[in-house]
N, C-alpha and C positions, 0 to 999 in steps of 0.2 A: 212299418217299422222295423225292415229289413237294410238297414244297411253296414255292409263290409268295414270294419273297422282294424284296419291291418295292425300287427304287435308282434312281434318276436318271436320266434318258434318257444320259446318258455314263457308268454305271455307275462313281460314286465315290463312294465313302463317306468316314464321319468328320464333315462339313459340319454348323453344327447351326445353326438360325436364331438370329439375334441382333438386338437393333439395331442394335448396331455390330462392330465387329472384333475388341474388347474378348473375352478368352475365346473366342475362334471356333479349333476346330481346323481343322488343315490337311483338304483331300478331296484323295484318292488313289483312281488307279485301281486298281480290282483286276484281275489278269490270273493267269493260272494256266501251270505248266508239267507233262505229264505224262513221267515219266523210267521207260523200263523199267531194272527192276531188277536187281542187280548179280547175277544168277542162270543159271549156265550152261544151265539147262533153258527160259528164257527165249526163247519164239519170238511174233514178231507175229500170228502168227495168232489167240493167245489172243484180240485183241481184236474178233474176229469169233464167240465166244461167245455164244450165245442164252439173255438173262436174262429172264424175264417177257419176253417179247414184243422183245425191241429187245436188238442187239448192246452188248458190254460199253465199245466204242467211243462207241458213240450211248448208254450211259448215262452215260459221262462228260460228252460234250460237255452233253445235255441238266442232267444235276445240275449243272455247273459253270455254266450258262446261270443255273437253278433261284437258285444260292446269288449270284448278282450279276457275273457275272463274264461279259466282250465278248471278252477278246483270250486262245486258247489256244495254245498250242504243246507240240506231239511231240519232244523233244530225242532224238536218235538220236546212240550213238557211232559211227556209220557205215551208208551206206545199207542198209536194212532192205525187203527186198522187201514182205514179207508185211508191215511196219507200213503202207508204202506201200499196196499192196493195200486193205488193213482199210479206213481212211478215204479213197481216191478215191470209191467212190458213197456217201460220208455228206457230207451235209448240212445243217448247224441254224442256219434263221433267229436272225440277230445273233446270232451267236458267228463270230470272224474265228479260223481254224482256219490254221495253218504247220507247214510238218517244217521242225525244222532239226539240220542234222549238228554236234554238240556245241554247240547252242545254248544259249542263256539269255534269258527277258525278263526285260530289268534297267529302271531309270529311277526316278531319287531320287525320281518324284512316283507311285511304283505299290507296292501292298502284290501281292507276289507269295506265289501259293498253288503250292506242291510237292506234287505228290500223284505214288504210284506208279502205275504205266502196268496193273499186273495186278491192283490193290486197286479194288474198288468201294466208294466212299464215300459213306454217306448226305448227301446235300446239308444237308439240318438241321445236320452236324455242320461241315460246311464252314463254314456259317453264322454258326457259336455260336462257333467260333475266329478270323473275321474279325472278329466282333463284340467278341471278347477282344481281339483285340490292337491293334483301333481304341479301345479304352477305356484301355487303360493305354499304348499307345504302345510293343510290345514284339512280339519276334516271339516265333512258341511251335513245339512239335514233337508233335504227338501221341503215347503212349504206352499202350500196354497191360502187364499181367504176363503174359499168354501170346504167344509169336510163332507158333503156330498157329491157324487160327477157330475160333471159337467156337461147338459145334456152338447151331444155332437151337431145335434140340430139347430143348436141358439144359434152358431155364428157359424153359414155354411162355407166352405170353402172353394165352392162355385161361382162366390161372389167378389171372393179377392183371392190373395194368394196364397200358397198352403204352408201350414206349419211347417219353419225351422227349426233347425237344432240350431242352439247358441242363445234362446228366447228365456234366459235364465240369468237372475241377476240376485246378488246379494241384497239384504234385506237391513233395515235397525231395528234389530228387535225391540227400543225404545220408539220409534218413531213409529211401528207398522204392531199395532199387535190385534189380537182374535185371529190369529192364524193356526191354521192346523196342518199337519204332520202330513205330508204325501206319501206315505209310506216305501221312502226311498233313505237311505242316509247315505254317507262313505266314511270310513277312519282310517286317516293318516297317521301312519306309526311314528313320523316325526313333529306331529302335532305340538306346537307351544301354547295355543288358545284355546278356549274352547271350538265347539262346534259352532261353523258358521250357518244362517240358513239363508239359503237358495228360493228364490220364487222361482217355479216350476209351471209353464205354461200347461194351462190347463185337457190341453188334448191332448197331454204325453204320459198320462195316467186314466185308470178306472178300475173301481170296485167292482168286484165279481160276486152277487151275494146269487144272483136266477138269473131265470132264461131272459128275463128284460135286457139284463146287463151287458147277457153274454152279446144279444145283439145292438146295441149299443155300441159295444167294446170293437164288435164286430164293423160297424161302422166305422170309429174310428181307426182302426187297422187299415182300411183302404182307403181313407181321408190320405192318411200318410205316407199313400205311395204313390198321393201327385208328387211331380216334381217343382224344382222352384222354378223351372223357366215353361213352364206348362203358359199357354197364353190364353186368347179369349178361346181360339179355336179349339186347342187340347181341352180347356175344361168345359168346353159343353160337349167335345164327346166323351169326356167322363160321366156326363150326364147317364150313357147310353152304356159304355164299357164296364161299370162299376158294379151296378146291378149284373150286368151277363157274370163279373168276377165272382159275386157275391154267391152264386148259383152252383158255377163252376169247382168253386174252393171247397164245397162240398163232397165232391168227386174223386177220381183218383187220373184226373185229366192234366196232364203237365205242360207247363209253360210253352216248351218246344212245340209240342202237339198244335196248341193254337196258331202258333207263329205258320207251320204248317199248312193249317187251317185256310190264315189270311191267305197266305201265296195263293193258293187257288181259288182263293177267291179275285185273286188279282188277275191268275192267267185268263177267271173266266170272261174278266171288266177285258181284258186287251182282245179276245173273242167278240166279244160284243162290239168294242170300236173298228174292228178291221171287219166288221160285217158291210160299214160304208151307209146306211139307211138312218134317218133321225130316233127313231122310234130304240136302235139298237143301240147308236151312241149314247142316250138319254141313261138305256138302264144300266147299260156299261159304266157309266159315271155314277148312277147310284149303286151300284156292286162294288165299284172304288170307294165310295166312301165309306159303306160297312164292313169294308176292308182295312178299313186305316181304324173302324171302331176295335179293331178285332186286335188291330195294332197295342192297341192300349192295352187290352186285357192279357195278352200276355208276361206285359212288366208289370203289370199288378197284383197275377197270380205269385210270377217269382217274387215280387218284392214282401208281399202280405204272407207267402208262407216259407219260403228263406229257401227257396229255393234258385235263386238266382243264381250263374255261372258266367264264367268268359266266355265257354263255347256258346250259350245261350245268346249272349249281347251279339256276338259276330253272327249267330245263323238271323237276330232278328235285323241285322244293319244290311247282309246280303238278300235278303227275301225284301226289305224296304224297297233296295236300290234294282230285286227285280220288277218289283212292282213297276218303278218307275220306267226299266225298261218294255216290258208285256205293254204298256198304255199307252207310250209314245210310239213306240212300232204299230199297234193297232189302228191306233190315231190315221198314222202317217199312209198304209196301207187301205185306213176306211174313205180316206179323203180321193184316195188314188181312185177308187172304185168309182166315184163319185166324179170326176172331171174328165177322163184319166188324165191324168199330165204327171208323167215319172217324176216332176219336182218335187214335186210332195211326197214320193218313196227318199227321197235324197233326202228331203228335211227328217223326216222321220228316223232315217238310218243317223243323221247329223244330231240329233236331239239323240239316240241313244247313245253316238260313241260319248255325244259329255257329258253324258249319265255316268257312262264308264269312267274315263278322266276325274270324273267327282268323286268318284268311289273311292278311284288309288291315291286323290290328295286324301280325303278324308283319313281313310283307313294311314295313309300315310303317316296325317299329324295326330290320330290315336295311337298309333305306336310309340311316337314323340310322350304323347300324356299318360300311357299308362306310366311308366319307369318315375316321370315326374309328378303328378300330382296325385298319387297313391292307389291310383285303383277308382277315381270317387266319379262323379257324375261328367260321362269328358261333354257334353252339351253346355252345360254348367259351366264348364272348365274352359269352353271353345268361346261360347258367350262375355267369360272377362277378360279373357286373353285379348279379344277384341275391345273389347273398355277400358281396355289399360293404354290402347292408341288411338282412342278415339280423339286426338286432336289431326290425328292422320284423314283429310276426307275419303281415303278410300275406305278406310275402317270403318268408317263414322254412316258411308253409305251401306257397308254390309251387317253393322251392329243395326240398322233397322229396319236393313228387306230380308235378312236374312230368315227370316218365319216364313217370307213365303214359300220357300222350299222346302219346307217341312212334310209332315208324313201327314199332319194334321190339320195344315190349311191346304194345301196344292189340290185334295180332292173337293172342296168346298167352291172352289175356282171353278176347278173340270167341270162339274154339274154345272155352274151358270153358265161357262160358255157353251155347252152343249145341249142345253135347255134351250139358249139363245140360236144356236144350230149355227156357234163361230169356232169351230174345232177347225177352221184351213188357218182361221187367224190366229186363235189359240196354238198352233203348232210353229206359226214363226216367232210367238213370244217365247215359249218350249226351246227353240231351237237356242235363240241369243241367251235365256237365260241359261240354260244347263252349262255352256259354255265361259258367259262370266262368275259361273257358281263355282268352278273348279281353279279358275286364274284367280279370283279372289283367295277360295281356301289357300292356293299353296302362295300366295302375297299376304296371307298374316301368318304361314307358318314361319316367317321371318320374327317374329316377335314370339318371347319370353313363357314359356306354359306357366298359365297360372293355376296353383293348386289351389283345390275347392275343398272348404271343409264338407267333410261325408258324411249327407242325409239319406238319402231315400234312396243311394244308387244302385245300380246295376253291380255286376262285377263281384258278387258274393259266393266263393266254391263252397257250398253249403248242402251239405249233401241233407235229405228229411229224413226227422226221427226213425229208429229201426226199432220194431215191436222183437221185445226180447224174445226168447222161445220159450213154453212152458216149462223145460226141463232146467232155465237158467237159473242161476241162484239171486234173491234181490239183493241190492242194494246193502252194501254192508250198513252196521249201527254199530253205536259205540256212545259210553256212559261221558263225557265231559262236563267241565264247570258253566254254567248258564252266563248267558251273554247280557248286560243290562237291556232294559226294555226300552225301544224308541224313543227319543226325546219329545215331548210334547205330544205323544199319541194320545187320542183319548182312547178311554178308557171304556 
């Protein structure tokens, strides 16, 4: 639940570049109100429930910031010491937070998001709903067929595609009845018709009432870190990496630290391959496979805890390519020790050169991608860019075979060849494949970059919440007129 959703510096949406003012939509600030539910069992202490290493209030603020919100208000019917305690020690850079008695953020120039304080909402859903409201100049309320939480295990993402942004649709109230409020609504200042009802995917929200709900919400958070580009091998890796990530999320371990540990495992794998024995090469393949598991953990932690950064994405990319360099060089040295034939040293060195050229080609493509695709998932953008030219046989071949060179897939084939004692054959295949890869990437660079919807993208320059010092003042409180309750919300 951690996309970076680019907004202008003043966090206003709706304006589009144009030569003149004709056809230009007005720009609106985006603000948010967190409102306690009409539930007699509600207690502000729920805002301190831990979900994947962050409290619920921290997730509210970081998630809203990721969706482009800079002003957040917690509206209370009366002074609530539990709510005040929950927010007093939390500060999210870039977000102005205030408590308000019967308050409501208003303004003719503002799009106001209203969200239930006890409901964890995926920032992708918030962004999609705001984007829908801007495009249609209309207000909207998210609804679902179920009032209770959707169990995250009811449809495991391991058996199909991960949840995607854009899984919302407008419903006809007359045709579809029995719908419940999902805990999210958006009010557009220029709306001229009653609020539309948007059906939200059930993976995008979760009510928090206790420890069980927090555990299920944590599962949803990590399922949301899966990428649209994850294939069968990547989803298999997630079965190992996500449980590891859930454990590490409760600690102070950072994604970059995990990346460096994975790099250390890659170095060990390369050293084992260089020993040349069957047992050491088999062990090296298994260590390399474990390193690929950790390669998923750093991204999962970064997205789940809103700690993804541009530097972290590039560090991961560099360490991924160093994995190839170390392992391929180790293979060449190891086979040379068996034969000894200097040809294998040359083959290993040639594979390393191919990896370096591939790194340069991919880095060049990413430099083109980030300015034009808005900082979204570069792997998904590359996939869609190649698909756009699928009529070309070269692009069609690249689209079908690119997965073989991924960090999630290649360690499986390395392990198979190592266990079959066919590393010498594998080096030949890798030598050809590495050089073919960089040439194909350069060839694909001729295509215009396809922008992607920002889902669980890396590249989110988000710092973790900073705890306020004991002598700092609590968030401001004010008394303003009450807002109308969420439409259709069960009492």
